[in-house]
C-alpha positions as CSV (number, residue, x, y, z in Angstrom):
1,X,0.4,-4.1,11.2
2,X,-1.0,-7.7,11.6
3,X,2.4,-9.3,10.7
4,X,3.6,-12.4,12.5
5,X,5.5,-11.2,15.4
6,X,9.3,-11.7,15.6
7,X,9.0,-14.3,18.3
8,X,6.8,-16.4,15.9
9,X,3.5,-15.8,17.5
10,X,0.6,-15.1,15.1
11,X,-1.6,-12.0,15.2
12,X,-4.9,-13.3,16.8
13,X,-7.2,-10.9,14.9
14,X,-5.6,-11.8,11.6
15,X,-5.8,-15.5,12.3
16,X,-9.6,-15.3,13.3
17,X,-10.3,-13.3,10.1
18,X,-8.5,-15.7,7.8
19,X,-10.5,-18.6,9.4
20,X,-13.7,-16.6,8.9
21,X,-12.8,-15.7,5.2
22,X,-12.0,-19.3,4.4
23,X,-15.2,-20.6,6.0
24,X,-17.3,-17.9,4.2
25,X,-15.8,-19.0,0.9
26,X,-14.4,-15.5,0.4
27,X,-10.8,-16.7,0.5
28,X,-10.4,-19.6,-2.0
29,X,-7.6,-21.8,-3.1
30,X,-6.9,-23.1,-6.5
31,X,-5.6,-21.3,-9.6
32,X,-6.8,-17.9,-10.4
33,X,-5.6,-15.2,-12.8
34,X,-5.0,-11.7,-11.1
35,X,-5.3,-8.3,-12.6
36,X,-1.6,-8.3,-13.0
37,X,-1.8,-11.6,-15.2
38,X,-0.2,-13.8,-12.6
39,X,-1.6,-17.2,-11.7
40,X,-2.3,-17.1,-7.9
41,X,-2.9,-20.2,-5.8
42,X,-5.5,-18.2,-3.7
43,X,-8.1,-15.6,-4.4
44,X,-9.9,-13.1,-2.0
45,X,-13.1,-11.6,-3.2
46,X,-14.6,-9.3,-0.7
47,X,-17.6,-8.9,-2.7
48,X,-18.7,-12.3,-1.3
49,X,-19.3,-10.9,2.1
50,X,-22.8,-10.5,0.7
51,X,-25.2,-11.1,3.5
52,X,-26.0,-9.1,6.6
53,X,-24.3,-11.6,8.9
54,X,-21.1,-11.9,6.7
55,X,-20.9,-8.1,6.3
56,X,-21.5,-7.5,10.0
57,X,-18.8,-9.9,11.0
58,X,-16.4,-8.3,8.5
59,X,-17.1,-4.8,9.9
60,X,-16.3,-6.3,13.4
61,X,-12.8,-7.3,12.2
62,X,-12.2,-3.9,10.6
63,X,-13.4,-2.2,14.0
64,X,-11.2,-4.3,16.1
65,X,-8.2,-3.6,14.0
66,X,-8.9,0.1,14.0
67,X,-9.4,0.2,17.8
68,X,-6.2,-1.6,18.3
69,X,-4.3,0.8,15.9
70,X,-5.6,3.9,17.7
71,X,-4.6,2.4,21.0
72,X,-1.1,1.9,19.7
73,X,-1.0,5.4,18.2
74,X,-0.7,4.1,14.7
75,X,-3.4,6.3,13.3
76,X,-6.0,8.9,14.4
77,X,-9.3,9.6,12.5
78,X,-12.5,11.5,12.8
79,X,-14.3,10.3,9.7
80,X,-14.5,7.1,7.6
81,X,-14.4,7.6,3.8
82,X,-15.4,4.8,1.4
83,X,-14.3,5.0,-2.3
84,X,-16.9,3.7,-4.8
85,X,-18.0,1.1,-5.0
86,X,-16.9,-1.5,-2.4
87,X,-15.7,1.2,0.0
88,X,-19.2,2.5,0.3
89,X,-20.6,-0.6,1.9
90,X,-17.4,-1.0,4.0
91,X,-17.5,2.4,5.4
92,X,-21.2,2.2,6.1
93,X,-20.9,-1.2,7.9
94,X,-17.9,-0.2,9.9
95,X,-19.6,3.0,11.1
96,X,-22.5,1.0,12.3
97,X,-20.1,-1.5,14.2
98,X,-18.1,1.4,15.8
99,X,-21.3,3.1,16.9
100,X,-22.5,-0.2,18.4
101,X,-19.2,-0.3,20.4
102,X,-19.7,3.1,21.7
103,X,-18.2,5.5,19.1
104,X,-20.4,7.2,16.7
105,X,-18.3,8.1,13.6
106,X,-19.5,10.0,10.6
107,X,-18.8,8.6,7.1
108,X,-18.8,9.8,3.6
109,X,-18.4,8.3,0.2
110,X,-18.1,9.4,-3.4
111,X,-20.2,8.8,-6.6
112,X,-18.5,7.7,-9.7
113,X,-20.1,10.5,-11.6
114,X,-21.2,13.9,-10.2
115,X,-24.9,14.4,-9.6
116,X,-26.4,17.3,-11.5
117,X,-29.6,17.7,-9.5
118,X,-30.7,17.7,-5.8
119,X,-27.7,18.4,-3.6
120,X,-25.3,17.7,-6.6
121,X,-21.6,17.1,-6.4
122,X,-19.6,13.9,-6.1
123,X,-19.4,13.4,-2.2
124,X,-22.3,11.9,-0.3
125,X,-22.7,11.7,3.5
126,X,-21.1,13.6,6.4
127,X,-19.0,16.7,5.5
128,X,-15.5,15.6,4.7
129,X,-13.4,17.4,7.5
130,X,-10.8,16.6,10.0
131,X,-8.7,13.4,9.9
132,X,-10.0,11.0,7.3
133,X,-9.5,7.3,7.1
134,X,-10.1,5.7,3.7
135,X,-11.5,2.2,3.8
136,X,-11.4,-0.4,1.1
137,X,-11.0,-4.2,0.6
138,X,-7.5,-4.3,-0.8
139,X,-5.0,-2.0,-2.6
140,X,-4.1,-3.4,-6.0
141,X,-2.5,-0.4,-7.8
142,X,-3.2,2.5,-5.5
143,X,-5.3,4.2,-8.0
144,X,-8.5,4.4,-5.8
145,X,-6.4,5.8,-2.9
146,X,-4.9,8.5,-5.0
147,X,-8.3,9.5,-6.3
148,X,-9.6,9.5,-2.8
149,X,-6.8,11.7,-1.5
150,X,-7.7,14.3,-4.1
151,X,-11.3,14.4,-3.3
152,X,-10.7,14.3,0.6
153,X,-8.2,17.3,0.2
154,X,-10.5,19.2,-2.2
155,X,-13.2,19.0,0.3
156,X,-11.0,20.3,3.2
157,X,-10.3,17.1,5.0
158,X,-6.8,15.6,5.9
159,X,-6.2,12.0,4.8
160,X,-4.8,10.2,8.0
161,X,-4.5,6.5,6.7
162,X,-6.0,3.6,4.8
163,X,-7.6,0.4,6.2
164,X,-7.9,-2.6,4.1
165,X,-9.0,-6.4,4.7
166,X,-6.0,-8.1,3.1
167,X,-2.5,-7.1,2.1
168,X,-1.4,-9.5,-0.6
169,X,2.3,-8.4,0.1
170,X,3.2,-8.9,-3.5
171,X,5.1,-6.7,-6.1
172,X,3.1,-4.2,-8.0
173,X,3.1,-4.4,-11.9
174,X,3.6,-1.2,-14.0
175,X,3.3,-1.5,-17.6
176,X,3.7,-5.3,-17.3
177,X,6.8,-5.2,-15.4
178,X,7.2,-6.2,-11.7
179,X,8.3,-3.4,-9.4
180,X,10.5,-3.9,-6.2
181,X,7.7,-2.9,-3.9
182,X,3.9,-3.4,-3.4
183,X,1.1,-1.0,-3.9
184,X,0.6,-0.9,-0.2
185,X,4.4,0.0,0.3
186,X,3.9,2.8,-2.3
187,X,1.0,4.2,-0.2
188,X,3.1,4.0,2.9
189,X,6.4,5.2,1.5
190,X,5.4,7.7,-1.3
191,X,2.1,9.0,-0.3
192,X,3.0,8.9,3.3
193,X,-0.1,7.3,4.8
194,X,-0.2,4.4,7.3
195,X,-1.9,1.3,5.9
196,X,-3.7,-1.0,8.4
197,X,-4.6,-4.5,7.2
198,X,-6.7,-7.0,9.1
199,X,-4.5,-9.7,7.6
200,X,-1.6,-10.2,5.3
201,X,-0.3,-12.8,3.1
202,X,2.2,-13.8,5.9
203,X,-0.8,-14.2,8.2
204,X,-2.4,-16.6,5.6
205,X,0.9,-18.7,5.4
206,X,0.9,-18.8,9.2
207,X,-2.9,-20.1,9.2
208,X,-2.0,-22.8,6.7
209,X,1.2,-24.0,8.6
210,X,-0.9,-24.3,11.7
211,X,-4.0,-25.9,10.0
212,X,-5.1,-29.3,11.3
213,X,-7.1,-30.0,8.1
214,X,-4.7,-31.8,5.6
215,X,-6.7,-30.3,2.7
216,X,-5.8,-26.8,3.9
217,X,-2.2,-27.7,4.6
218,X,-1.9,-28.9,1.0
219,X,-2.2,-25.3,-0.1
220,X,0.7,-24.2,2.1
221,X,3.5,-25.1,-0.6
222,X,1.9,-23.4,-3.6
223,X,1.1,-20.2,-1.6
224,X,4.6,-20.2,-0.1
225,X,6.0,-20.6,-3.7
226,X,3.8,-17.8,-5.0
227,X,5.2,-15.5,-2.2
228,X,8.8,-16.6,-2.8
229,X,8.4,-15.5,-6.5
230,X,6.3,-12.5,-6.3
231,X,6.3,-11.4,-2.6
232,X,7.9,-8.2,-1.3
233,X,10.8,-8.2,1.2
234,X,8.6,-7.1,4.1
235,X,5.3,-5.4,4.8
236,X,6.7,-2.0,5.6
């Protein structure tokens, strides 16, 4: 979800989020090398949501998207799970925002290494049971999602979906070779989980097209060219 509608209307939550990410310096334009070795004209670094105000606003966008998705029947969940490391902060912040809005959700996360003292184990927080929503910033290769699925199922929970901030909508790379689909599409089609994104690359393009600032509009062509070269056919 968050795609630009067929009638051309932009997704309001996505457009607000892109504006927020740009203003916060989290979404930047220029020339950046991605993990796949590509030169991207934009870069999204969720680690820069690094103050209380920024993190709280980010959690608000996640919560709005999740409330919308539940209302539309796209996902159901009883617990938030944040994979280490960025997912830990996100799950915590989203749980706080959801509680502030009237829904007190439990959350849990994992350690990178099992603790051999105290309560021990890999999982921390609420018992992992029921329908579990994985929350992270992006899905680059799907590795974190697969690891999370194994931990959730081993603990007795049922994975119900994944929520991310940005879907780059670009072809995944396997052994240095572009694949037909994206990592998000792999999670949806192969792992069978819905993926909810606050915004997508299509939303970013819509934002740049509508921008009044000529400095922002100047980034439209290189971002569009990047999508033309590396983008997937759709966001499904």
